[in-house]
N, C-alpha and C positions, 0 to 999 in steps of 0.2 A: 209227836208221841203216837204210838200205835194203840188202837183200841180193837178188841175182838168180841164178836158176838157168835153164838153157835146154837145149834139144835141137834137132834139125833142124826141128821143127814149131812150138815155142812158146818164148817167153821170159817168165818169171814173176818179178815183183819183190814182195818182202814187206817191210813196215816192222817193225822191232823193237818199235816202240811199238804194243802191242796184238796183235802178231803178225798184223797185218792185211794181206791181199793188196792190193797197190797197182796191179798191172798184170798183164794176161794178153794178151800181144802175139803175134799169129800171125807166121809167117815171112814172109808177104807184107805185113806192116806194118799189119794191122787190129787195133785195140784193142778187145777184147771186154768188159773190165771198165769199169764206170762210174768216171769219174775225179774225182768229187766236185765239187759246186758248191753253195755255201751258199744260192744262190737257191732250190734245191730241197731238197738234203740233202748235207751235206759228207762223209758217210761213203763207204766203198767196199766193205768186206767185214769188218766187225768180228766178233769172237768173243763169244758169249754164255757167260759162266761167272762165278759158280756159279748164276746164275738166268737164265731166259729171260723177256724182257718186263719188266714193272714190278711193284713191290710197292705195295700200297695205302698211301698216305702216305709211300712211300719207306722203310718200316720193316718189321722182323720181330722176333720174339723167339726166343731159344734159351736153354733152361735158366733161364728167369726174367729174363734180361737182354735189353734192347732194343738193336737195332743199326740203323744206317742204311745203305742201299746204293742206288747209282744204278741207273737202268734198265739192264737187260741185264748187271749185275754189275760185277766189278772188273777183269777181264782186259783189256777194251778200252782202259783208261787206264793200264795197267801196262807198264813197260819190260821186255821179255824179253831174256834173254841168249842169245848164239849158242852152241848146243850141238854142232852138226855142220853141215858144209857140204861138198858135192861139186858137180860140174857140174850134176847133175840132182836133187839132194836137199838140203833145208835143214831143220834142226830148231832151233826156238827154245824157250827154257825160262823159266818163271816159278816161283820158289820163294816160299813164304809168308815174310812178313817183318813188321816192326812196322806198316807202313802197311796191308798187306792185312788184318792181324788187327784193325784198327780197325773194319772192316766185316764181316769173315768170320773168326771166331776159331778157325781150324784150321791145323794144319801139313800142307802138301801140296807136291807138285811137279807142275806142269802143263806138258806139252810139246805144242807144235803142230808137226807134221811135214808138209812139203810135198814131194811126189815127182812128177816128170814121167815118164810112161810113154807114149811116142809122143804122141798128141793128148789125153791125159788128165792132169789134175792131181789127184793123190790127197791129200786133206787129212785128216790123222789127228790125233785128240786123245788123248793119253795122260795119264791122271790117276793119280798115285801117292799113296796115303794114308800119310803119314809121321806121323800123329797116333796117339794111343792109343785113340781112339774112332772110331765110324763117321764117315766124311766124307760130308756130305749136299750134293748139288749137282745142277744141271741143266746142259745143254750145248746149244749151237746155233750155227749159222752164219748170216751175214747178207749173202751176196755179191750185189752189184748188177751188172747187165749192161746195156750200151748197147742201146737200142732206138730207132731201127732200127740194124741192123748194116751197112746199105748206104745211101749218101747219097740215092739216088733213091726210097727207100721211106719209109713212115710208120709210126708206132706202131701204127696200126690194121691194118696189113698182117700183124701177128704174132699168134701164139697160143701157149698153153702146152698141150701134149698129153701125156696119159698113155699108156702102152703098151697099155692095154685099158680098156674101159668100166667105170665104177664108180659106186656110190652114195656120192659124197663127202659127208662131213658137215662143215658149216661151224661153227667155234667162234663162239658169239654173244658179242660184246663190248658193254659199255656205251659211251656216248659218250666216256668217259675211257679206254677200252681195257682194262677189267677184265672178268673172266669173269662171265657171268650165269647159266650152266647152262641156257640155252634153245636149245641147239644144234639145228640142223635140216639135212635133206638139202639140199645146195647146189643151187639152182634148182628143187628139188622133184622132180627126176628123175635118172636115170643120165646121166652125162656121160663123154666121152672127152677133150674139149678145151675150153679156155676162150679165146674170142676176146678179144683185148686192146682196151680203150678206156680213155681217161683217166678216164672217169666211173665205172669199176669201183671206183675207190679213193676216191670221194667220202665214204664212211663209214669210211675208213682201211683197215687190212690185211684180207686174206682168208686165214684160217687153216683148213686142211682136214685131216681125218684119214679113215681108212677108204679110203685111196687107194693105188695102187701105189707102190713105193719108188723110182720115177724119174719125171722129167718133162722134156719137151723144149721149148725155146723156139725157134721158127722161123717163117719165112714161106714160103708156097708160091712166092713170087716170087724166092727167094734160095736158094743152096746153103749158106749159112752158118747154123749153129745152135749152141745150147748145150744139153747134156743134163746134168742134175744127178741123181745117184744117192745115196741116203741110207738104207742098210739098217738102221742102228741108231736112226733117228729116227722118232717117231710122227707128227709134224706137218710139213706143208709150208705155208709162208706165201708169199703173193704181195703185194707192196707197192710203191707209190711215194708220194711226198708227196701227201697228199689235196688234192683240188680244185685241181690244177695240171696243166700239160701236160708234166710231167717226162719227159725222154727216156731213161728207164731202167726196169727192173723188178728188184726183189729177189726171188730164189728162196731161201727160208729154211727149211732143215731144222732143226727144234727137237725136243728130247726132252720138253720141258714147256712150259707156257704161263703167262701172268700170273696174279697173285693174283685172288681173287674180289672183286667190287665190295663195298666197305664192310667188308672183313675184313682185319685185321692177321694175317699168317701166323705160326704157330709153326713154325719150321724142322723140328722133329721130326715134325710131322703134315702139312706142306705136300705137296700132291698131286703125284704123278708125279716125285718127286725120286729120284735114285740114292742108296742108302745103301751106301757102299763100306766094308767092314770094314778095320780097322787092318792095315797091311802089304800090302794087296791093290792091284792095278792095274786100271784100266778103260781099254779101247781102243774108240774109235768114230770117227765122222767122216762125210765125204761125198766124192764124186768129181765133178769137172767135166770133161766131155768136149766138145771144141771141133771143129766141122767148118767 
């Protein structure tokens, strides 16, 4: 089911399947969010929970038992229930059940909250541990934005810019998109912005860390822009379908990254996962600001 919230600047629609943002429409009728096209990629803004990326072989172990889990976890294919709805705020909720426990053997409550504040959409993730043991998880967002945002511009007219210069470090992935631990400074020098071209993604996603906690997608030829802020996330990914002319870019704040090449993860020792004690609640997320 689709749910819509709005204010004088924006109208945002979210699908209860996966709590996935389906539309970010400006008051003057411009759609900022990629609308999905299987020619390139059918997604729009899926949620990563309880893993980000992929597991080697699609499997992991926990307390000696092996489990299977799809890329990016279970939330994206789960039906969320409506928990709260007002004109400018929407909360969707997923509770652990028999189906989720087939892949992820924990009791939990996961809420995705969407709140409009003028030209900003605040996306909050609230994870409640209702189990008797630590809840082990990662979190991330995968929103895709139309590029170009103006009909007379091209993909190459745009860039992604950080608020200050930084020595961004790129996560090194194998051809199958697993971690190799050969990370290097992106471009070999400090950067402030990344000029977009389709060939940037010929080797798949660009995941960076050691970068400021916000990034702006814009063109000097346009007044329209998208800024994503992600205070609680370590990584920012940039992606579109490799070796294509896909007219979008994903700006992906993640708390963790895929498994190592050749290694089946033990969930207890998997790197960069949150370990939330029984009875505790985690809050995180990101904000999308539209101009």
